[in-house]
Every structure is written in structure tokens, then in C-alpha cells.
N, C-alpha and C positions, 0 to 999 in steps of 0.2 A: 508901732503895731496897730492894726485895726482889722475889723471884720471884713473879709473879702466880699466884693459885690455879688459873688455867686451864691451868697447866703442871705436869707430873709429872716428877720426877727419878727415873730408873731406873738402877741400877748393876748391871752383869753382868761379873764377872771384872775385867779391866783397863779395860773400856769404861764410859763414862757417857753417858746419853742424857737429853735434856730433850724430853719429848713433849708436844705441844699437844693439849688435849682439844677436843671439838667446840665448846666455847664460846669458844675463842681465835680471834682474827682471823688467826692464822698457821696454815697447814695443813702439818704435817710434823714433823720432829724435828731436833734438834741433837745430833751425836754427837762425843764427845771422849774423852780419857783420864782417868786418876784426878785429874790437876790440875784439869780442868774440874769434876770431881765435888767437889773440895775447895772451889772457888770457889762453886759452886752451893749447897753445904751451908751456907756462911757467909751466903749470900743468902736463906736460908729465913726469916730474921728481918730486920727493918728494920736497915739498916746503911749505911755509906758506902763509896765506892771506896777511900778512904784507910784505913779500918778493915779492909777485906778485905786490902789490901796489908800492913798491919801484922801481921795474924794469920798471913798466909802467910809473911812474913819470919821470924816466930818459929818456924815449923815447918820451913822449908826454907832451905838455903843456896844462893844463886845469885849470879852476877855482878851488879854494880851496875846497877840499872835494868831487869833482866830480869823480875823479878816484877811491877814496876809496868807494864811493857810488856804482859805476858801478861794481867794483870787488866784493864787498860784495853781490850785487844782483845776480851776476852770480854764485858765490860760494853757496849761499843759494839755488838757483834753482837746481844746480847740486847735492847738498846734498839731496834735496827733491826727486830727481828721482833715487837716489842711484848710482850716477856716480863717486863719490869721495871715494877713499880708504884713510882712516885716518891713 
């Protein structure tokens, strides 16, 4: 899975936005924090949800299950708006 080319990742300060271009079936943007930016960055190239979790675990310390939960939530929302190429 990876972010479709019809979406642009934009980072500004502590905010990250995923912006749909005119070619996307979704009209709008997704706004989040630096954690979203990290996840989206890992999804620029073809990867799996498990691989994103593994890389996030290497970089961040968090309570058991928290990173998995956050990554799954982001992936589910991105799939819902059609931003992921499987």
C-alpha cells in the first residue's frame, strides 16, 4: 500500500496535511500532527501496515498497542477517502 499520486503531503510547522488534487475522488484535506506526517512519509513508498508499525516502534516509545492503534486508525481513514493504492 502507498499514498496515491492524487494526494500531496504538506507539512507546516507541527501540522501535516494530506491534500487531494483535482484528480482525486475525495475533495478536501486531512489535517494532523507530526505523527501523521511520519506515517504518511513511510507510505510514500509501497509498504504494509505492519512495516509502518515496525518503523514507528523503532523511532518512538509508546505504551503497548498504542502505535498499532494509531497506525491502524490512520490507514483505515485513508482507505475510507480513497487515498491508498493497494
